N, C-alpha and C positions, 0 to 999 in steps of 0.2 A: 437378426438376419445378417449373413455374411455378404459383404460387398466386394465383387470382383470387377476390375476394370481392364478391358482388353484394348490395347493401343493398336488400332488397325494400321497405322503407319509403320509399325515395327513388325506386325504379325506376318509370317511367311506362309500361313495356311498349312503348316506341316501336320497338324492334328496330334502332336505328341501330348499336349495337355489333356485332350479328350481321351486318348488311349490310356493315359496314366491316372486318370481321375479315379480315386478309390471308391467313391459312391456312385459313379456314373451320372453325375448331375450336369455334365457339360456335353454340348452337341454343336454341330455346325449349323449356322443359319443359312438362309437362302443365298447369301453371298460368299459362302464357304469360310466364314469367320466363326471362331468359337463363341458360344454364349452360354450362360447358365440357365438351363431350362427348369431347374427345380432347386431354388435356393435353400429350401428346408432340409435338403439332403446333404448339403455341404457341411463338412466338419472342420473346415479351416486347417486341413493338414498341410497345405501349401505345396503339394506335389506339383500342381500346375505351375505355380510360381517358380519352383526350383528347376523344373525340366525345360522350361521355355528357352530355346537357344538364343533368342534375340532380346530377351528381357521385355516382352510385350505385355506382361501380366502383373498387375498390382492387386493386392488383396488386403482387405481390412485396413486400408491406409498405409500398408507396407509396400515400398517401391523397390524394384530391382537394383536401383542405383545405391540403395542403402545396404545391400547385401554384399557378400564376398564370394569369390570363386571357390568351388569345391576342390579340396586337395586330399588325396589318399596317401598318407605316409605309412610306412611299415611299422606297426605297433606290436608285432609278434614278440620281439625281445622284451618289451615292457610287460606283456602278459606273462611271459615265461619267468621273469624276475620278480613278479609280485609275491610278497610274503605277508602273512598276518603279523602285525606288529603288537607285541605285548610289553615292550620296553619303550617308554617315552621320556623325553627331556622334560624337566620340571619348569616349563615355560609355555607361554601362550603363543599361538600361531599369529604371526604379524598380520596387521590389518589388510595389507595388499594381497597376501595369499588368500585370505578369506574372500576378498573382493573378486579375485581371479576364479576361485572355485565356484562362487555363487553365479558368476557370469555364465557358467555352463548349464545351470539348472533348466533354463527355458527350452533347451534342446533335447532334454530327456524325453524319450518316446513313451507314450501311454496307449493303452487299448482304446480304440475308437477316438483317439486324439482328445480324450476327455479333459486332460490337464486339471484334474481335481485333486492332485496330490497336495499334501501339506507338509512342509519341512520345518522341523524344530531344531534350531542350531544352538547348542550350549557354547557360547563364544567366550565366556570368561571362566578362568580356572576357579575363582571363588564360588561361582554358581555350581560348578562341577563338584567341588569339595563338599558343598552343602547337600547335593544329591547323594553323594557317597555316604555321608553320615546318616541321612534320613533313611536310606535303604538299609543300612546296617542295623539301625534300631528297629525298623519294621520287621526285618527278617528274624532277628533275635527274639522279638516278641512272638512272632508267628511260630517259630520253632518250639515254643513252649506249649503250644496248643495241640493236644493229641488229636483232636478231631480234624485238624488241618493237615495231618501228616501225609495222607495220600496225595495232596496237591503239591506239597513242598519237600517231598522226599529227596528231590534232586539237590536241594541245598543242605540237607542234614549232615552230610559227611564233611561239610565245610564249617560246621558250627564253631569248632575250636578256633579256626582261622578268623571267623567273624568276631569272636570274643576278644581275640588278641589284636584286633584292629587291622588285620591284613585286608588289602583291597582285592579280594578274590574276583569280584564281578567286573570292576571297571579298569583294573590293571594299571592304575595310576595315570590313565589318560587324562589330559587337560581339557579335552573337548568331547562332544558327542553329537551325533546327528540322528534324529528320529524321523522316519518317514511314515506318515499316516495317510490313509486314503478314505474317501467318503464311502460310507456303507452302500451308497447308491451307485457307485462307479461301476462300469461294466466289467472291469478287470481289477477289482479292489485288492485281491490278494497277490496279484502278480506285479502290478505297476510299481509298488515300492521296492521290490527286489530288483527289478530292472533299473530303477533309479539309483539304488545303492551300488549296483555293479558299475554304472557309469561313473559315479562319484569316486568309487574306489580306484579305478584306473587313472582318472584325471588327477586325483590327489597324489597318486604315486608319481605321475609326471611332474607335479609341482614340488616333489621332494618330501611329501607328507606320508605318514604311516597310518594305516587303518586296521581295524579288526572287527569282524562281524561278531556281535555280542548277543547270543541267545539268552544268557542269564539276565541281561538288562531288559530284553524284550519280555521275558517271563515276569519280571518285577512290575513292568508297566501294566501287564494284564492282571496281576494279583492285587495291585494297589491302585485303584482308580484315582485316589487323591494325588498320586504322582502326575497323572495326566492333567489334572486340574492345575497343579502347580506349574506345569510346563506349558500351560495355555493351549493344549490340544483341543480344537473346537468340538463342540457337541456334534454327534453324527459322524465323527471320524474315528477310525480305529488305528492305534499304533501297530503297524505291521512288523517293522524290524528296526534294529538299532545298530549304528556303526560307531565305534570309538575312533578318535582322530587326534593326531598330534604330531610333533616333530620326533622322528625316531631317535632313540638312544642306542641303536644297534645298527651295524652295517653288514649286510650279507655280501660275500665276495664272489659267489658264483651261482649260476642257475641250477636248481635242483633237477634230479633225474627221476621223475615220477613214473609210477606204473601206468601202463596203458589201460584205457577204459575199453569195455567190450563194444565192438562196432560190427553191426550187420550191414554189409554192402548189398543192397537189394537190386537185382536186375530183373528178377522174375518173381511173382507172388507164388507162394507154395499153396497147395490144395488145403482147404479148410475142412478137417475131419474131426473137429472137437466135439466131444459129447456134451450133453446138456449141462451136466454137473461142472465140466471144465469151463463152460461159458459163464456159468454163475460165479465160479471161483474167480475168473478173470474180471468179471464185472465188479465184484466186491473189492478186488485188489486195486482196480482203477479208481475207486472212490475212497480208499483208506487215507486218513490224515487230511 
């Protein structure tokens, strides 16, 4: 059960905490002070803790004096200059940079504030090299099985590269981050993607390079023994993988991407779709 303490000496009865409560478990008492009327509904999102203008709320032993003020700096340029890095220096990330990166993890948002993510950080280059070699051997063996061809066709065109020892999958990255989620999590497929998006931008801010690695994610799905070696807990599925390291390339300017399609809705159009059109849309909505 989550424990919230309201300091009546600091409370100004503004009701902002009640208005911003995600689950509606806060109310005014008879003296016009907030109180938790249903602790079972609280998900410890800390919205009440964060919004209180006078710091009158403590939650789960966390006090306002231990927190820092909100600051919104312009990060648009950081987003614009982000690049997928496929060239890394042959060296490990310094311990302090790892420490700085991991300090951000608790602030990654999750659906229903479940905080059930599991992070696997390959922090040594030697471990990463061992993963590289294991995966290469596994794929070469699998490529020789005709009955597996429908599953691993995406790797077949790289067979010669694997044989020649080229690191097609991991791109020479000295590190890797795997984000897994509990199969019982309310947003199991989405939370790890949100997490890696946060990690990617903060890593760039720290001067690190990243690359979303679909091939590595496919290997984790194909070879359960990799999950065991990487100590991914039972009941957790590895959703996606990000390569990480110190870039061995420097980009000089922001790219000029094509615009995405944008519908600016000010009024809903009439719905005249036929039954077949609705079925087609329903199927499209659930593909993949």
